[in-house]
C-alpha positions in Angstrom: 157.0 -185.8 53.6 155.1 -183.6 56.2 157.6 -181.5 58.6 157.8 -182.4 62.3 155.1 -180.0 63.2 152.5 -181.0 60.9 152.8 -184.6 61.8 152.3 -183.7 65.6 149.5 -181.4 65.0 147.6 -184.5 62.8 148.6 -186.8 65.8 145.5 -188.5 67.4 146.2 -188.1 70.9 143.7 -190.1 73.1 142.3 -188.6 76.4 145.8 -188.6 79.1 143.5 -190.6 81.7 143.3 -193.9 78.9 147.6 -193.7 78.6 147.2 -193.5 82.5 145.0 -196.4 82.3 148.0 -198.1 80.5 149.6 -197.9 83.3 147.0 -198.6 85.5 147.2 -195.3 87.2 143.5 -194.3 88.4 141.7 -191.3 87.5 141.6 -189.7 90.5 145.9 -190.5 91.0 145.9 -188.0 88.0 146.5 -183.9 88.0 145.0 -183.1 84.5 146.9 -180.1 82.9 144.0 -179.9 79.9 143.1 -183.1 78.1 146.6 -184.3 76.7 148.9 -184.2 79.9 148.9 -184.5 83.8 150.8 -184.8 86.6 150.9 -187.9 88.5 150.2 -187.6 92.2 152.8 -187.9 95.0 150.1 -190.3 97.1 150.2 -192.8 94.0 154.0 -192.5 93.4 154.4 -193.5 97.4 151.8 -196.4 97.0 153.7 -197.9 94.5 155.8 -199.5 97.3 158.2 -202.5 96.9 157.1 -203.3 93.4 159.8 -204.8 91.2 161.6 -202.9 89.0 161.6 -203.1 85.4 164.8 -203.1 82.8 166.4 -199.5 82.3 167.9 -198.7 78.9 170.0 -195.4 79.0 169.8 -193.5 75.4 172.9 -191.5 74.8 174.8 -190.6 71.7 178.2 -189.6 70.3 179.8 -185.8 70.5 177.0 -183.4 68.8 177.4 -181.9 65.4 175.4 -179.4 63.4 174.8 -182.8 61.4 172.5 -183.7 64.3 172.0 -187.1 66.0 168.8 -187.3 67.1 169.3 -188.9 70.9 165.4 -187.6 71.8 164.2 -189.1 68.4 165.8 -192.2 69.3 164.3 -192.5 72.6 161.0 -192.1 71.2 161.3 -194.5 68.7 162.5 -197.5 71.1 160.0 -197.1 73.3 157.7 -197.7 70.5 159.5 -200.1 69.1 159.4 -202.3 72.1 155.8 -201.8 72.4 155.4 -202.9 69.1 157.3 -206.1 69.4 154.7 -207.0 72.9 156.9 -205.3 75.5 155.2 -203.2 78.1 157.6 -200.3 77.9 157.8 -196.4 78.6 160.2 -193.6 78.2 161.5 -190.9 80.5 162.4 -187.9 79.2 164.1 -184.1 80.2 161.6 -181.0 79.7 163.1 -178.6 77.3 164.5 -175.0 78.3 163.5 -172.2 76.8 166.9 -170.8 76.1 167.9 -173.7 73.5 164.1 -173.3 72.1 164.4 -169.7 71.3 167.9 -169.8 70.6 169.7 -172.6 68.2 168.3 -175.9 69.3 164.9 -175.7 68.0 162.3 -177.8 70.0 163.3 -181.2 72.1 160.8 -183.7 71.8 161.7 -185.8 69.3 160.9 -185.7 65.4 159.0 -187.1 62.5 157.4 -190.1 63.5 159.2 -190.3 67.0 157.9 -187.5 69.2 156.1 -186.8 72.0 152.8 -184.7 71.8 151.7 -182.1 72.8 154.7 -181.1 71.3 154.3 -177.2 71.6 152.6 -177.6 74.9 156.1 -179.3 75.9 158.4 -177.2 74.2 156.9 -173.8 75.6 155.4 -173.5 79.2 154.6 -177.1 79.9 153.0 -177.3 83.2 154.6 -174.6 84.8 157.7 -177.0 85.9 160.6 -174.5 85.1 159.0 -171.0 86.4 158.3 -172.7 90.0 161.6 -173.7 89.7 163.0 -170.2 88.8 160.5 -168.6 91.7 162.2 -170.8 94.2 165.5 -170.0 92.9 165.2 -166.2 93.0 163.2 -166.3 96.3 166.1 -168.1 97.6 167.7 -164.7 96.0 165.5 -162.2 97.8 165.2 -163.4 100.9 169.5 -163.7 101.2 169.4 -159.7 100.5 166.3 -159.2 102.6 168.4 -160.5 105.4 171.2 -158.6 105.2 169.0 -155.5 104.6 167.7 -156.0 107.7 170.5 -156.3 110.1 172.5 -159.5 109.1 172.0 -161.3 112.0 174.0 -164.2 110.6 176.7 -162.3 109.7 177.4 -163.2 105.8 180.0 -161.8 104.5 178.2 -160.1 101.5 181.7 -160.8 99.3 181.4 -164.3 99.6 177.3 -164.8 98.9 177.7 -167.7 96.2 173.9 -167.8 94.9 173.3 -166.3 92.0 169.7 -165.8 90.4 168.4 -167.7 87.6 166.2 -167.0 84.4 165.3 -169.5 81.6 166.5 -167.9 78.8 169.8 -167.2 77.0 170.7 -163.7 78.0 174.5 -162.8 78.2 173.9 -159.5 79.5 173.1 -160.7 82.6 176.1 -163.4 83.5 177.9 -160.8 85.6 175.5 -157.8 86.7 175.9 -155.6 90.2 172.6 -155.2 92.2 171.2 -153.2 94.7 172.3 -150.0 93.5 170.2 -146.8 93.9 170.7 -145.6 97.5 169.9 -146.9 100.9 166.2 -148.0 100.6 167.6 -150.3 97.8 170.1 -152.5 100.0 173.6 -152.7 99.8 175.4 -152.9 96.3 177.5 -155.8 95.2 178.5 -158.3 92.5 176.3 -161.0 91.3 175.2 -162.8 87.9 172.5 -165.1 86.5 172.8 -168.3 85.4 170.1 -170.4 83.1 167.6 -172.1 85.3 168.4 -175.6 83.9 172.1 -174.9 85.8 170.1 -173.9 89.4 171.0 -176.0 92.0 167.6 -176.3 92.7 166.9 -178.2 89.1 169.4 -180.6 90.3 167.5 -181.2 93.8 164.6 -181.2 92.0 165.7 -184.3 89.7 167.7 -186.1 92.3 165.6 -185.8 95.4 162.8 -188.6 96.1 160.1 -187.4 97.9 158.8 -184.2 99.3 160.9 -184.8 102.7 163.9 -184.9 100.7 163.4 -182.0 98.5 163.0 -179.8 102.1 166.0 -181.1 102.9 167.8 -180.9 99.9 166.7 -177.1 99.8 168.0 -176.4 103.4 171.3 -178.0 102.4 171.9 -175.2 99.9 175.0 -173.7 100.8 174.2 -169.5 100.1 177.0 -167.7 101.5 180.1 -167.4 104.3 180.9 -165.9 106.9 184.1 -163.8 107.1 185.6 -166.7 109.3 184.4 -168.8 106.2 181.8 -170.7 107.8 178.8 -171.7 105.9 175.3 -170.2 105.9 172.9 -172.6 105.0 169.2 -171.9 103.1 167.6 -173.3 106.6 169.4 -170.9 108.3 167.3 -167.8 106.8 164.4 -170.4 106.7 163.7 -170.5 103.4 163.8 -174.1 102.8 159.9 -174.2 103.7 158.5 -171.5 101.4 160.7 -173.1 98.3 159.3 -176.6 98.9 155.5 -174.8 98.8 156.6 -173.2 95.1 158.0 -176.8 94.2 155.2 -178.7 95.5 153.2 -179.7 91.9 156.7 -179.5 90.7 158.1 -182.4 91.9 155.1 -184.5 90.8 156.2 -186.1 87.3 154.3 -185.0 84.0 152.5 -187.7 81.9 152.2 -187.5 78.4 152.7 -189.5 75.0 154.1 -190.7 72.0 152.7 -190.0 68.6 151.8 -194.1 68.5 150.0 -193.6 72.3 153.0 -194.9 74.3 153.0 -193.3 77.7 155.5 -191.2 78.6 157.1 -189.3 81.0 158.8 -185.7 80.4 159.9 -184.0 84.0 163.4 -182.1 85.0 165.8 -180.3 82.5 169.4 -180.4 83.7 171.6 -179.1 80.6 174.5 -182.6 80.4 177.1 -179.7 79.6 176.8 -177.8 82.7 174.7 -179.8 85.0 174.2 -183.4 85.5 171.8 -183.7 82.4 169.2 -186.8 83.5 165.5 -186.4 84.0 164.1 -186.9 87.8 164.5 -189.9 90.0 161.2 -189.7 90.4 159.7 -190.2 87.1 162.5 -193.0 86.3 161.7 -194.6 90.0 158.0 -194.4 89.0 158.3 -196.0 85.6 160.3 -198.8 86.7 157.8 -199.7 89.2 155.0 -199.1 86.5 156.4 -201.3 83.1 158.6 -204.0 82.3 161.3 -201.5 80.2 162.1 -198.0 80.9 164.0 -196.0 78.2 165.6 -193.0 79.5 168.0 -190.5 77.9 171.0 -188.8 79.2 172.0 -185.2 77.2 174.6 -185.0 74.9 177.7 -187.6 73.9 178.4 -190.0 76.2 181.2 -188.4 77.9 178.6 -185.8 79.7 175.5 -187.3 79.6 175.7 -190.7 80.2 179.0 -190.4 82.6 176.6 -187.9 84.9 174.2 -190.3 84.4 176.0 -193.4 85.4 178.1 -191.9 88.2 175.4 -189.6 89.8 171.9 -190.1 89.2 173.1 -194.1 89.3 175.2 -193.6 92.4 172.3 -191.3 94.4 169.2 -193.4 93.6 170.9 -196.9 93.2 170.2 -197.5 90.3 171.6 -200.0 88.1 171.0 -199.8 83.9 170.9 -202.9 82.1 171.4 -201.6 78.6 172.9 -198.6 76.8 172.0 -197.8 73.2 174.5 -194.8 71.8 173.1 -193.3 68.8 175.3 -192.3 66.0 174.3 -190.7 62.4 176.2 -191.1 59.0 176.4 -187.6 58.3 177.7 -186.9 62.1 180.6 -189.5 61.9 181.4 -187.5 58.7 181.7 -184.2 60.3 183.9 -186.1 62.8 186.2 -187.5 60.0 186.5 -183.8 58.8 183.8 -183.4 56.2 182.0 -179.5 56.4 178.4 -179.5 57.1 178.0 -178.4 53.1 179.4 -181.6 51.8 177.9 -184.0 54.1 175.8 -185.2 51.4 177.7 -187.0 48.7 178.9 -190.3 49.9 182.5 -190.6 51.7 182.9 -193.8 53.1 186.5 -192.8 54.3 185.3 -189.9 56.0 182.5 -191.9 57.8 185.5 -194.5 59.0 187.7 -192.0 60.0 184.9 -190.8 62.1 184.2 -193.6 63.9 187.1 -192.9 65.9 184.6 -190.9 68.3 182.0 -193.4 68.1 184.7 -196.0 69.4 185.6 -194.2 72.3 182.1 -193.8 73.6 181.2 -197.6 73.1 184.6 -198.0 75.6 183.8 -195.4 77.7 180.2 -197.1 78.0 182.1 -200.5 78.8 184.0 -199.3 81.4 180.6 -199.2 83.3 180.3 -202.5 82.9 177.0 -202.4 81.0 176.6 -204.0 77.4 175.9 -201.6 74.8 174.3 -201.6 71.1 174.8 -198.8 68.4 171.8 -197.2 66.7 172.4 -195.7 63.5 169.8 -193.3 63.2 169.0 -192.8 59.0 168.8 -190.3 57.2 167.6 -190.3 53.6 171.4 -189.3 52.1 173.0 -192.5 54.1 174.4 -195.0 51.5 174.5 -198.5 52.0 178.5 -198.8 52.0 178.4 -196.0 54.8 176.2 -198.1 57.0 178.0 -201.0 56.1 181.3 -199.0 57.6 180.0 -198.4 61.0 178.4 -202.0 61.3 181.8 -203.5 60.1 184.0 -200.9 63.0 181.8 -201.6 65.4 181.4 -205.6 64.9 185.6 -205.4 65.4 184.7 -203.7 68.7 182.2 -206.5 69.9 179.0 -204.3 69.3 176.4 -204.7 67.2 175.0 -201.6 65.2 171.5 -201.4 64.0 169.9 -199.3 61.6 166.4 -197.5 62.8 164.2 -195.4 60.5 162.1 -194.7 63.2 162.0 -190.7 62.0 160.2 -191.8 58.7 158.8 -195.2 60.3 157.9 -195.0 63.5 158.1 -198.0 65.5 157.9 -200.1 62.8 161.6 -198.9 62.3 163.1 -199.8 65.0 161.8 -203.6 65.7 165.1 -204.9 65.0 166.6 -202.3 67.5 163.7 -203.0 70.3 164.1 -206.7 69.6 168.1 -206.4 70.1 168.0 -204.1 72.8 165.6 -206.1 74.6 167.8 -208.9 74.7 170.5 -207.5 75.9 168.4 -206.2 78.8 167.3 -209.4 79.8 170.7 -211.3 79.5 172.4 -210.1 82.6 175.1 -209.5 81.1 175.4 -205.8 83.3 177.5 -205.6 86.0 177.0 -201.8 86.7 180.0 -199.8 88.8 180.5 -196.3 88.9 184.1 -194.7 87.5 185.2 -193.9 90.7 184.7 -194.4 94.4 183.7 -192.3 96.8 186.5 -192.3 99.0 188.4 -190.5 96.1 189.6 -187.4 96.6 187.7 -184.5 94.6 190.9 -183.6 93.1 191.4 -187.2 92.0 187.7 -187.5 91.4 188.5 -185.0 88.4 191.6 -186.4 87.1 190.0 -189.8 86.9 186.9 -188.6 84.3 189.5 -186.2 82.9 191.6 -189.1 81.9 189.7 -192.6 81.7 186.5 -191.1 80.1 187.9 -187.4 78.3 191.7 -189.3 77.7 193.4 -186.2 78.8 196.9 -186.4 79.9 196.2 -183.7 82.8 194.2 -181.5 85.0 195.3 -178.2 85.1 194.0 -176.4 88.0 195.0 -172.9 90.1 196.4 -173.4 93.7 193.2 -171.5 94.3 190.9 -174.5 93.0 193.0 -177.1 94.5 192.8 -175.2 97.8 188.7 -174.6 97.9 188.3 -178.6 97.1 190.7 -179.5 100.2 188.6 -176.9 102.4 185.4 -179.0 101.0 187.0 -181.9 102.1 188.0 -180.9 105.6 184.3 -179.4 105.8 183.3 -183.2 105.2 181.9 -182.4 101.3 184.4 -184.9 100.4 182.9 -188.1 99.5 180.5 -186.2 97.0 180.8 -187.1 92.8 181.9 -184.4 90.5 179.5 -183.0 87.7 181.9 -181.7 84.9 180.7 -178.5 83.0 182.6 -178.5 80.0 181.9 -178.4 75.8 179.5 -181.0 74.8 181.1 -180.8 71.4 184.0 -182.4 71.8 186.3 -185.1 74.3 188.4 -182.1 75.1 187.6 -178.2 76.3 188.3 -177.1 72.8 184.9 -177.3 70.6 186.3 -177.4 67.4 188.5 -180.8 68.3 186.5 -183.4 67.2 186.9 -187.1 66.6 188.7 -188.8 69.0 191.7 -186.6 70.4 194.6 -187.8 73.1 197.2 -185.8 74.5 195.2 -182.7 75.6 194.8 -180.9 79.1 191.5 -180.1 81.3 191.8 -177.0 82.4 189.3 -176.5 85.5 188.2 -173.0 85.9 186.4 -173.0 88.5 184.4 -175.1 91.1 180.9 -175.2 92.9 179.9 -176.8 95.7 176.2 -178.1 95.3 175.7 -179.4 98.9 171.7 -180.1 98.5 172.1 -181.8 95.1 175.0 -183.7 96.6 177.9 -183.1 94.0 180.4 -180.8 93.1 180.7 -178.7 89.9 184.0 -178.8 87.8 183.6 -175.7 85.3 186.0 -176.2 82.8 187.6 -174.4 79.8 185.4 -172.0 79.0 181.9 -173.3 79.3 178.9 -170.9 80.0 176.5 -171.4 82.9 174.2 -168.8 81.1 174.6 -169.3 77.5 174.6 -166.4 75.0 172.2 -166.2 71.5 173.8 -167.0 68.2 173.9 -164.0 65.8 170.3 -165.6 64.5 168.4 -167.0 66.8 165.3 -169.5 66.4 163.1 -167.0 68.1 163.5 -164.8 65.2 161.5 -167.7 63.1 159.2 -167.8 65.9 155.9 -166.4 65.5 151.7 -167.3 65.2 150.4 -167.7 61.7 147.1 -166.6 60.0 145.2 -169.4 61.8 146.6 -168.7 64.9 149.0 -171.6 65.2 152.4 -171.3 65.9 155.4 -171.9 63.3 159.0 -171.7 63.6 159.3 -173.3 66.5 160.4 -176.6 65.3 
């Protein structure tokens, strides 16, 4: 069978105007980036007004393993499957970051016959949204340094500049730096550092803002530093919000592309789910809900991270109410959760599958806590045996949930008809009674504890007095009603990436907390998670090159 990239290159893509026409978007409301991708104008989106929303379906997964789960592939396959059974459906995905593309994950546009295209463009520079976010973020950094250099009228305490710089690349050497070295002309030396662009508060703001006015207000609300008396300095105080909004004006408009089966897809925004809130933009999701009867979106990594943040941050902030959830699992990943080494996954082992189902069961239980009905999608691999598949179906049946085999990677929409039919039935059933996990009125530490105990099944949260005191100061400053965004390893319910399955009895150490006042949440950094990842020993970049025909190889 052809490789993912060969399948993508053989795609018969339609002009993006034809995809827009499917959604009744007029040509003048599309801002084309070549023939096969375009942004949808803010004016068109504003004109959608009070149209009735379609059904919202979330795709999430078990905890990721090196064996792979295929959440994006399943999202694409389900969207195509819904269209195949006669539904008017579209999908909403995040944009890939260059860091993982050149690191260890590779591309993020689906796979096999369930892909979004043009795949190479999507995985690389796409429409420049990430570059705009990086530029806006670092413009704010430059304006802070410039304000201090020219007299520091606002009285910024240089020891309490909280705004770091960003880069859309994995570069561990930049995690902690000293800037402004070299003498008087270069400013006042101080410690700083870089995060990856997807961890930028501006990325979160872009993905949670509803329009340009809301975007500028949120940008102005960013706290960049504190005075000696610990009163905050906002981005608007140094008059940065206007220029930042200008840089992000085009980036706020969602990107329209297509699947291999020429069905519409929005790909917009890209916060990671292990260090940010892990969902595509509110603008894209809300627009899609006005344009289609079914909208399939995904949240990053396992349901303990992406889905929890989708429910507790995105849905809470945007007033969204999901109608159904699909939890993706693979036989291989369940075996790994059952203790089997990666090299031994090709051998049938029903016992290991059954043992690994504990991880899947935990995610099913967690999703049920939010009041949304779920179905399990078994993303099929050729080595899966009938007995292993049946073991998963039996396990899920005991929990009152259907587990449906999906062969979209090999068969496209023909492999998701059964899944699409069941998902549409759930979405139309009215069974969803969505509610976030916690109320706004809980204290910030209680919110962290609620997630730790009810989602991760930790016994306790460990935090130094300095962390607890910081949370109390933010509550006194009026930020106590904000939700919490947990930054934690994606590989485990615990903070130990090696602890697979469904562990209990562990502790959740909170190392640091950060206030994202513009985005509207508190970030709790747990365990050893880093907001600037490093490259692996053998990064994907080592295999990426142009072949003799000028085509990219090694990207996917």
